C-alpha positions in Angstrom: 121.1 93.2 187.9 122.8 95.4 185.3 122.6 99.2 185.5 122.1 101.1 182.3 123.8 104.3 181.6 121.9 107.4 182.7 121.4 108.6 179.2 119.9 105.5 177.7 116.6 104.0 176.6 115.6 100.4 177.2 115.9 98.4 173.9 112.3 97.1 174.0 111.0 100.7 173.9 113.3 101.6 170.9 112.0 98.5 169.1 108.4 99.4 169.9 109.0 102.8 168.3 110.6 101.1 165.3 107.6 98.8 164.9 105.2 101.8 165.2 107.1 103.5 162.4 107.1 100.4 160.2 103.4 99.7 160.8 102.2 103.3 160.2 104.2 103.7 157.0 102.9 100.3 155.7 99.4 101.3 156.7 99.8 104.5 154.8 101.0 102.7 151.7 98.3 99.9 151.9 95.5 102.3 152.5 96.8 105.1 150.2 96.1 107.5 153.0 99.1 109.7 153.6 97.5 111.0 156.8 99.0 108.0 158.6 102.5 109.4 158.0 101.5 112.2 160.4 101.5 109.8 163.3 105.2 108.9 163.4 106.0 112.4 162.3 104.2 114.0 165.3 105.6 111.4 167.7 109.1 112.1 166.4 108.6 115.8 166.7 107.4 115.5 170.2 110.5 113.5 171.1 112.7 116.1 169.5 111.0 119.2 170.9 109.9 118.0 174.3 112.0 114.8 174.8 108.7 113.0 175.2 107.9 110.1 173.0 104.2 109.0 173.5 104.8 105.6 172.0 107.7 104.8 174.3 105.9 106.3 177.3 102.9 104.0 176.6 105.3 101.1 176.2 106.8 101.6 179.6 103.6 100.3 181.1 104.3 96.9 179.6 107.9 96.5 180.7 108.0 93.5 183.1 111.4 94.6 184.7 112.9 97.8 185.7 114.0 99.9 182.7 117.6 99.6 183.7 117.4 95.8 183.5 117.0 95.8 179.7 119.9 96.3 177.2 120.4 100.0 176.8 120.3 102.1 173.7 122.1 105.4 173.6 119.7 108.3 173.9 121.9 110.6 171.8 122.1 108.1 169.0 118.3 107.6 169.1 117.9 111.4 168.9 120.2 111.5 165.8 118.2 108.7 164.2 115.0 110.5 165.1 116.2 113.7 163.4 116.7 111.7 160.2 113.4 109.9 160.5 111.4 113.2 161.2 113.2 114.9 158.3 112.3 112.1 155.9 108.7 111.9 157.1 108.5 115.7 156.8 109.7 115.3 153.2 107.1 112.7 152.6 104.3 114.8 154.0 105.4 117.9 152.0 105.6 115.7 148.9 102.1 114.5 149.5 100.8 118.1 149.9 102.6 119.0 146.7 101.0 116.0 144.9 104.4 114.4 144.2 103.7 110.7 144.9 107.2 109.6 144.0 108.5 111.8 146.9 105.9 110.4 149.3 107.2 106.8 148.6 110.8 107.8 148.4 111.0 109.6 151.7 108.6 107.3 153.6 110.4 104.3 152.0 113.7 105.5 153.5 112.2 105.6 157.0 110.5 102.2 156.5 113.7 100.5 155.3 115.8 102.1 158.1 113.3 101.0 160.8 112.9 97.6 159.3 116.7 97.0 159.0 117.1 98.3 162.6 114.6 95.7 163.8 116.8 93.1 162.0 119.9 94.4 163.9 121.7 96.9 161.8 121.3 100.6 162.6 121.7 102.8 159.4 121.6 106.0 161.5 124.3 104.6 163.8 126.5 103.9 160.7 125.9 107.4 159.4 126.7 109.0 162.7 129.8 106.9 163.1 131.1 108.0 159.7 130.3 111.6 160.5 132.1 111.5 163.8 135.1 109.8 162.1 135.1 112.5 159.4 135.1 115.2 162.1 137.9 113.5 164.0 140.1 113.2 160.9 139.4 116.8 160.0 140.4 117.9 163.5 143.8 116.3 163.0 144.7 118.4 160.0 
């Protein structure tokens, strides 16, 4: 049995959250009801403010093994990704309230693409964070 790092999240829970985001954004687009964007926004805000993600908590019930038996995802990286997602969803909601439909689709589309691509195996947020850390490191050498 493998032991996951203390500050990690089981991969199936991260993927469940990504599917939740993809599904709610798609539902919002298909139904033309921007209200659905509030769902992943509020879940993400809960995770940021209280370190409690209701989707992941509900998903824990369905794990067949101990959480540490699953491939781990770095919690700090997930927090970084969540900041980006919540910011974009917030931009989408504000755009909706302002009547700017292009902004609604632009911001929610970024989240949709990022979550979809993450489900396919490439983490855009991880790439951004890596480049940011690399930039900081290079700057510290000067």
